[in-house]
C-alpha positions in Angstrom: 0.0 0.3 -0.1 1.5 3.4 -1.0 2.0 6.3 1.7 -1.4 7.8 0.0 -3.4 4.8 0.4 -2.8 4.6 3.8 -3.6 8.0 4.4 -7.1 7.6 2.4 -7.6 3.8 4.3 -9.5 1.4 2.8 -12.8 2.7 3.5 -12.6 6.8 3.7 -13.3 7.6 0.2 -15.9 4.9 -0.1 -18.1 6.0 2.5 -21.6 7.6 1.5 -22.2 9.0 5.1 -22.0 12.9 5.1 -19.1 14.5 7.4 -20.4 16.6 10.2 -19.6 20.3 10.1 -16.7 21.1 11.7 -17.3 23.0 15.1 -13.5 23.6 15.6 -13.0 25.2 12.0 -13.7 29.2 12.3 -14.0 29.0 8.7 -16.3 26.7 8.6 -18.6 28.4 11.2 -18.2 31.6 9.0 -19.4 29.8 6.2 -22.6 28.7 8.4 -23.2 32.2 9.6 -22.5 30.9 13.3 -20.3 33.1 15.7 -16.4 33.2 15.4 -14.0 34.9 17.6 -12.5 37.0 14.8 -13.0 37.3 10.7 -11.4 34.0 9.2 -9.4 34.9 5.9 -7.8 33.1 3.0 -6.7 34.2 -0.5 -7.8 33.0 -3.7 -4.8 31.8 -5.8 -3.0 31.6 -2.5 -0.6 28.9 -4.0 0.9 30.4 -6.9 3.1 32.6 -9.5 3.7 35.4 -6.6 5.5 33.1 -4.2 9.3 31.9 -4.6 8.2 28.5 -2.9 5.8 27.8 -5.8 8.5 29.2 -8.4 11.0 26.7 -7.0 8.6 23.6 -7.7 7.6 24.9 -11.1 11.5 25.1 -12.4 10.8 20.9 -12.1 7.3 20.2 -12.9 4.6 21.6 -15.2 1.4 23.2 -14.3 -0.5 19.9 -14.6 2.5 17.6 -13.5 1.6 19.5 -9.9 -1.9 19.0 -10.1 -1.8 15.3 -11.3 0.8 14.5 -8.7 -0.9 14.2 -5.1 2.4 14.8 -3.2 3.7 17.9 -5.1 -0.2 19.2 -5.0 -0.5 18.9 -1.3 3.3 20.1 -0.7 2.3 23.4 -2.3 -1.0 23.8 -0.6 0.0 23.5 2.7 3.4 25.7 2.3 1.2 28.3 1.1 -1.1 27.9 4.0 1.6 28.0 6.5 3.5 30.7 5.1 0.6 33.3 5.2 -1.0 32.0 8.2 -4.5 31.9 6.8 -7.4 29.8 8.3 -8.1 27.7 5.2 -6.1 25.8 2.5 -7.6 25.4 -1.0 -6.3 22.4 -2.8 -3.9 23.2 -5.7 -5.6 21.9 -8.8 -7.0 23.3 -11.9 -10.7 24.0 -13.3 -10.0 22.3 -16.2 -8.9 18.7 -14.9 -12.4 17.2 -15.4 -12.1 17.4 -19.1 -9.5 14.6 -19.5 -11.7 11.9 -18.0 -14.6 13.2 -20.4 -12.3 12.7 -23.2 -11.5 16.1 -23.9 -7.8 17.1 -24.3 -6.2 20.4 -23.5 -3.1 22.1 -22.5 -1.6 25.3 -21.2 0.2 27.6 -23.7 2.9 30.1 -22.6 0.9 33.7 -22.9 -2.2 32.2 -23.7 -3.4 30.1 -20.7 -5.4 26.8 -21.5 -6.4 25.5 -24.8 -8.7 23.1 -26.0 -7.4 22.1 -29.3 -10.7 20.8 -30.5 -13.6 22.5 -29.0 -17.1 21.4 -28.5 -19.6 23.0 -30.9 -21.7 20.1 -31.9 -24.6 18.0 -30.5 -22.5 15.3 -31.9 -19.4 16.3 -30.0 -21.4 16.8 -26.6 -23.1 13.4 -26.8 -19.7 12.0 -27.2 -18.2 13.2 -23.9 -18.0 10.8 -21.4 -19.3 10.6 -17.7 -18.1 7.3 -16.3 -14.3 8.4 -16.0 -14.3 10.8 -12.7 -12.4 8.0 -10.8 -9.4 9.2 -13.0 -9.3 12.4 -11.1 -8.8 10.7 -7.6 -5.3 12.1 -7.6 -6.7 15.4 -6.4 -8.7 13.5 -3.6 -5.6 11.8 -2.6 -3.9 15.4 -2.2 -6.5 16.3 -0.4 -6.4 13.6 2.4 -2.5 14.7 2.6 -3.5 18.0 3.3 -6.4 17.1 5.7 -3.8 14.8 7.7 -1.2 17.5 7.9 -3.7 20.2 9.4 -5.7 17.4 11.8 -4.4 19.0 15.2 -5.8 22.3 15.8 -3.6 25.4 15.8 -2.0 27.3 19.0 -5.2 29.2 19.2 -7.5 26.2 19.3 -8.9 26.8 15.7 -8.4 23.7 13.1 -7.4 25.1 9.7 -10.5 24.5 7.1 -9.8 22.2 4.1 -11.2 23.6 0.8 -12.0 21.8 -2.2 -13.3 22.9 -5.6 -14.7 22.3 -9.1 -16.0 24.6 -11.9 -19.4 25.8 -12.2 -21.5 24.0 -15.6 -21.4 27.4 -17.6 -17.7 28.4 -17.0 -16.6 24.8 -17.8 -18.7 24.7 -20.9 -17.6 27.9 -21.7 -13.9 26.6 -22.0 -15.1 23.6 -23.7 -16.9 25.4 -26.8 -14.8 28.6 -27.1 -11.4 26.4 -26.9 -9.9 28.9 -24.2 -10.7 32.2 -22.4 -12.9 34.3 -24.2 -14.4 38.1 -24.2 -17.5 37.7 -25.7 -18.4 34.1 -25.3 -19.9 34.0 -29.1 -19.9 30.4 -30.0 -21.4 29.5 -26.1 -24.2 31.7 -26.7 -24.8 30.3 -30.0 -25.0 27.2 -28.6 -27.1 28.3 -25.8 -29.4 30.3 -28.2 -29.8 28.0 -31.0 -29.6 24.2 -29.7 -31.2 24.4 -26.0 -31.4 20.6 -26.1 -27.2 20.1 -26.7 -26.6 22.9 -24.1 -28.9 21.1 -21.7 -26.9 17.6 -22.5 -23.8 19.4 -21.9 -24.8 21.1 -19.0 -26.1 17.4 -17.6 -23.1 15.6 -18.3 -21.2 18.5 -16.6 -22.9 17.9 -13.5 -22.6 14.4 -13.6 -19.0 14.4 -13.5 -18.8 17.3 -11.2 -20.7 15.7 -8.9 -18.7 12.9 -8.4 -15.5 14.7 -8.6 -16.7 17.0 -5.5 -17.7 13.8 -3.3 -14.2 12.3 -4.2 -12.8 15.4 -2.5 -15.5 15.6 0.5 -14.4 11.6 1.4 -11.0 12.7 1.5 -11.4 15.4 3.8 -12.6 18.6 2.2 -14.6 20.8 4.8 -16.1 23.2 2.2 -16.5 23.1 -1.8 -16.1 26.4 -3.5 -17.8 26.2 -7.1 -15.9 28.8 -9.6 -18.4 30.4 -12.0 -15.5 32.5 -13.2 -17.3 33.7 -16.3 -21.0 34.1 -15.4 -20.8 37.7 -15.4 -20.7 37.6 -19.2 -24.3 36.7 -18.9 -27.4 39.2 -18.7 -29.8 38.1 -15.7 -32.3 36.5 -18.1 -29.9 34.5 -20.1 -28.5 33.6 -16.4 -31.6 32.3 -15.1 -32.5 30.3 -18.3 -29.8 28.8 -19.4 -27.5 28.5 -16.2 -29.5 28.5 -12.9 -30.9 25.2 -13.0 -27.6 23.3 -13.7 -25.6 25.5 -11.2 -28.4 24.7 -8.5 -28.4 21.0 -9.2 -24.9 20.9 -8.9 -24.6 23.4 -5.4 -27.4 20.9 -4.3 -25.9 17.8 -4.8 -22.9 19.0 -3.2 -24.7 20.4 -0.1 -26.1 17.1 0.4 -22.6 15.5 0.9 -22.5 17.4 4.2 -20.4 20.6 3.3 -21.0 24.1 2.6 -20.8 25.7 -0.5 -19.2 28.5 -1.8 -20.3 30.1 -5.3 -18.1 32.5 -6.6 -17.9 34.2 -9.7 -16.2 37.6 -11.5 -18.3 41.0 -12.3 -21.5 39.4 -11.1 -22.9 42.1 -8.8 -26.3 42.2 -11.3 -26.5 38.1 -10.9 -25.9 38.3 -6.8 -29.8 38.3 -6.0 -30.3 35.0 -8.6 -27.0 33.6 -7.8 -28.6 32.9 -4.3 -31.4 30.8 -5.7 -29.1 28.4 -6.1 -29.1 27.7 -2.2 -25.1 28.1 -2.0 -24.3 29.1 1.7 -21.6 31.6 0.7 -21.4 34.0 -2.1 -18.2 35.3 -3.2 -18.0 39.0 -4.1 -15.4 40.6 -6.4 -14.2 44.3 -5.8 -16.4 46.0 -8.1 -19.2 46.2 -5.7 -18.8 47.5 -2.0 -19.0 44.7 0.2 -21.8 46.2 2.1 -24.2 46.7 -1.1 -22.9 43.1 -2.6 -24.0 41.3 1.0 -27.7 43.5 0.6 -28.1 42.1 -3.0 -27.0 38.6 -2.1 -29.1 38.4 0.7 -29.2 38.7 4.9 -29.9 34.7 5.3 -26.3 34.1 3.3 -22.8 34.4 4.2 -20.4 36.5 1.8 -16.6 36.1 1.2 -14.6 38.9 -0.3 -13.6 41.6 -1.7 -10.5 43.2 -1.8 -9.1 44.4 -5.2 -6.1 42.0 -5.8 -4.0 44.7 -7.5 -4.5 46.7 -4.2 -1.8 44.1 -3.0 0.8 46.3 -4.9 -0.3 49.7 -2.9 1.9 51.1 -0.3 1.4 49.9 3.2 -0.6 52.3 4.7 -3.1 52.6 1.4 -3.5 48.7 1.9 -4.3 48.8 5.6 -7.2 51.2 4.8 -8.4 49.1 2.3 -8.7 46.2 4.3 -9.9 48.0 7.2 -12.7 49.5 4.8 -13.9 45.9 3.8 -14.0 44.9 7.6 -16.1 47.8 8.4 -18.5 47.3 5.4 -19.2 43.9 6.7 -20.2 45.2 10.1 -19.1 42.1 12.4 -22.2 40.6 11.2 -21.9 36.7 11.0 -21.1 35.3 7.4 -17.9 37.2 6.5 -15.0 35.4 5.3 -12.1 37.9 4.3 -10.7 37.3 0.6 -10.1 39.2 -2.5 -12.2 39.7 -5.2 -10.3 37.3 -7.8 -7.1 35.6 -7.4 -3.6 36.7 -6.3 -1.7 37.7 -9.6 2.1 37.1 -10.5 4.3 39.4 -9.0 2.5 40.5 -5.7 4.6 41.2 -2.8 4.4 38.3 -0.4 4.8 40.5 2.8 1.8 42.3 1.9 -0.4 39.0 1.2 0.9 38.3 4.8 0.1 41.5 6.3 -3.3 41.7 5.1 -3.7 38.6 6.9 -2.6 40.0 10.3 -4.4 42.8 9.7 -7.7 40.9 9.1 -6.9 39.4 12.7 -5.9 42.3 14.5 -8.7 44.3 13.4 -11.5 41.9 13.7 -10.9 40.5 16.8 -10.3 44.1 18.1 -13.6 44.9 17.1 -15.3 41.9 18.2 -16.1 40.2 15.2 -19.8 38.4 15.0 -19.8 38.3 18.7 
């Protein structure tokens, strides 16, 4: 038996019993809008190209090699969480990993990002996509199991670090499949939505099937929370989101919640969609920096937690400006239960690591001093 198999155990990943919510995790409690002693903090893309430790690994391994090698993915995840002193570790992986077991090849091209060389644009291509290969993604669960074991003991303050798994949302993954990569206008995606509703529904249904099993693997391995990334949902009107995206996304979110873990649902430039996105039943909505946090929370609804929402480029500002922006986000949250401090999108390359560490420290100091969520 390999070390990873020993960590997972013979029955750990096979169990269908939902795990209990971890009351000893400040991060999980905040997701559920329960009382916390201070605001929890973590950062989107906290393990990435701005960090020297990560770049040292990248000198020897490609991005996909890191994702698909559990020991390396776990190492990168753990190193970032410990160095930054955050309250949650998000597993190092990529949104597009489920494409491969579905029969769709992709690669990362320097300067372009992910590229799908044979985009999926016909009903016949969609029908050919597999839904029975999610087991090929177990390497992500194996990495999560290693991270969960590493952070199993409470820290000095009695808090247990939260473990975050994630997957893409149906619309965002479908758009990558159809466009062949990133897009500005999503012309091909919207053409398929508008002209062949049955094909669009088939594609979303297949993605939900694969993503549900993928999420279940992560939860069984030790993920406390699942974040669903709908990175490109902001390209949609409210009407199109409601008609073409909300049903499948709701099905995915509810399937993950049935596993016994909270769900964070995040998109970029989605202020106009927040009141509709909450209909998915997600426990937490991620807010980007384009909307003030208190206004975003009002749109999301009082009965939901929110995550965000510092502009990631503010991390390049002088520390006096950065400190003021951190305080502004916390002031907008107003000590209400259910706020998780984060960025409004991911950390970008070149970001000063010392500024990321400082933000975490300021969140801990300022939110505790003000009696967060007491």
